[in-house]
N, C-alpha and C positions, 0 to 999 in steps of 0.2 A: 603366151610363152611357146616357143618352138618345141615340139615334142623331141625327147631324146632319140638319137638315131643308133639303134643297137643291132649288131650282128651276132647271131647265136649259131655257134658250131656244135652239132649234136646229132642224136638220133631221131628218125622218124619211125614209128612203130604201129603195128596193130596190137592193141590190148584185148585179150580174151578173159573177161571177168567171170569167175566161177564162184557160185555161192552154193556148196553142198547143202542139201537139206538134211542130211544126216551123215554121222561120221563115215568116212570112206572105208570100205572093206575090200581086201584083195580079192579079185575075182568076181566081185558083185557089181550090179548095175545100180549106181547110187543116183538118185534123183537130184538135180541141181538146177538152179537158175543160172543161165549163161548168156552174157551180153557182150557184144563186140564194139569197141570205141576206138577212136583214133588216139594214139599215144606216142610214147617215146619222150625221154627227159628233155632233150633239146626242143623238140616241137611243142611240148607242153609249156615249158618256160617261154617260148616264143609267143604262143597263143595267149599266155596270161600277160606278158608284156603289152601286146597289141590291145588286149581288153582294157589294160590300164592307161593307155594312151601314148605308148611308145611307137615310134617308126621302126619296124622290125624286119630284118632279112634272116631267114633260116638257111644254113649251109648243112647239108646232109647227103647221104647216098641212099637210094632205094633201088629195089629190084625192078626188072622189067615184067611187072606182073600186075594183076587188077589192083592190089593194095598199094603199090608204087604209083600206078597212074592215078589213083583217086587221092594220093596224099596232096598233090599240088592244089587240087581244087578245094580240099578240106582246109588247107593252110590259107588260101586266099579268102575263104569264107570267114576265117577267123580274123582276118585283117593283116596277115603275115605275108611278106613277099618271099616266095620260094626260090631258092637257088640250089636245085637238086640234081645231083649227077645220077644217071641210070647205069646200074650194074647188070650186064647181060647174062651173068652166070650164077648170081646168088639172090635169093629172095629178099623181100622186104622184111626187116626186122619184126619178129612176133614175140609177144610177152603174154604168157598165161598167168593171171593173177588170181590166186586162190584166196578168198575172202571169208574170214571166220572170226566172230566175237571182236570185231572192230580192228582186227589185225589182217596182215596180208602175207603171202608167200609167192614170189614171183619166180617163174620159170622162163628163162630168156633164151632166144635164138637170134643173135645180132644180125646174121645173115649179111646183107649188103652193107649194113651200117659199119661193120668191122672193117670193110675195105675202102673207107674214106682215105683218100690221098691228098698230098699237098697240092697237086694239080687241080683238085676239085674246089680250091679256096678261090673266091673272087677278090678283086681288088678292094681294099677297105677305105679308099679315098671317100671323104664325105660323111663317114661314120664318126661317132663319139665313143663308143664302147664296144668292146668285145667280150662276150660271155661264152664260156666253154664247158661243156658237159665232161666230167671226169671219165665217163665211159671211153671217150675217144682217147684219152691219154692212157687208160689202164689196160687196153687191148693192145698187143704187140703189133697187129696188123694196121691199126689206125693211129698209133702213137706218133708217127712222124707228121701226121696232118695236124694233130693237136699241137705238137711242138711248133710247127711252121706257122699256125694261126697266132700263137702268143708272140712269136718273134716278129711276124708282120705287123701286128698290132702295136707293138712297142715303137717299131720303125715309123709307124704312121702317126704316133702320138696319141693313140686311143688309150683310155683306161681300160682295165681288165679285171674279169672275175672268174672264178672256177668253183663248180660245185663237185666235190670228190666222188659222191655217188655210191661207192661200194667199200665198206669198211674193211672187210677181209683182205682186199687186194692192195691196200695202201702201204707203202713203204718208202725207204730212201729215195728210190727213182722217181717216185711222184712228188716228193718234196723238192727234189731237184728241178723237175720240170716246172713247178709252180712258183719258183723262187722269183721274187720281184714283182709278182701280181699285186694288184691293187686290193683286191677283196677276195677272201676264201669264204665259201659258204657250206660248211659241214654241219651234219647232224652230230648228236652227242656221241654216237659210236664211231663215227668217222674222226671226230676230234680226238677221241682217246687213242685211236689207232695211229694217229699222227704225232702222238706224244703230248697233247695238250696245248693250251695256249701259249704257256711260257716257252716251249720249244719253237713256237712259230713266229715269235715276235720279231726275230731278225731275218724271217723268210718272206713273209708277206706284209703289206701295208695294214691290213686290218682283218679280223675274223668276225663274221656274224654267224652264230652258231645256234641251231634250234635243238630243242629237246622234248619233242612231242607235245603233250599238253602243259608242260612246264615252261618256265621263262626262257625267252630267247636272250642271247647276250652278244652285244657288240664290244669288242676289244681291239684298242689300237695303242699307239705310243702315248696317246693323251689320257687314256683312262678306259673305263668300262661302263657300259649303258645296259639297262635291263628293260625288257618289255614282256608283259604277260599276255598269252594268247586269249582272246575273247572266248567265253564259254560257247560251245557248239556241239551238237550231236554228230557223232561220227557215222556217215553213211558209207563212205569209201576213202581210206587214207591215201589212195594211189594218187601220186602228183602234188601232194601237200608240199613237199619241199621245193619242187619246181615252182609252184605259185608263191611260195615264200620268196624265193630268189627274185621273182619278177617284181613283187611288191617293194622289196628292199631297194632294187636297181632303179625303178621309176622314181621313187621318192628321192633316193640319193642323187641321181643325175639331175633332178629338178631342183636340188640345191638344199635338201633336207639335212639336218643333223642326224647323227647316229641313233638317237632315241626315237625320233619320228620315222626314220627309216625302218627301224626295228618294228615299231607299230604297224606301219603299212604292210611290212612282210607278214606279220602275224595275222592281220585282217585278211590278206589274201590266202594264206595257208588255211585259215578257218573256213573261208567261202569254198575252198577246194574240198575240204573233207566232208562237207555238208551235202555234197550231190555225188551221184554215181558218175565215174569217169574221171579222167585227170585233166581235162580242159575246161574252161569257163563255159557257162551256158550262153544261149544267144543274148 
């Protein structure tokens, strides 16, 4: 079977994972375990897509700095074809991830990623599907690029999906931007912020929603399907949703029904939380 050809539009980032060994105290020097990993929601999903067998191109904007120069090599090593614009004035996106008790807090500086423009987008001829990270739509400086990507995908006959990414930032403008896409991939908080499945029925073709360790649900005009995530120990929850997206998309683009696509997404998400870092291992 020919692998699905997917174009991902989103961020490339450096993730700085910080695990304090004791509670943070203002003015103190708190011992911590600190690791640096390649990240970015779009790049993570692209890496998981490639890991699961898709033919993937990632469209993103990085800085003219060591992290940006390393990004293309990291992506190629993961099996992803990079299509990276270089920003001369802003650094590559950096995210500090504070890990504690199986949860995370993220401090983000999108840097060059926030400057993605419509002119950074490649032609979509030959692709089957476009996946867009919600960060692109939710930042005013990159929103036009996200809108242009969805418009171009529809014109080229591609199927489309979007991961909302940030619950507090979601509102009517985001709903308008994603109107008519084939698949929305929110977590529970994002789904609530968007008004729930009922409000989305006439907006998108289908909703595949995660809820942490609880059941994932696929809802479309034909019904609702549920899949339970497999039991797994949580090492690092960073990138679990990105991996879920990839699992669902590879299965669905390969002809799987909603239930099997959910199962594949849950399996990929479980694999992601079981290791440190947001991308698949070798």
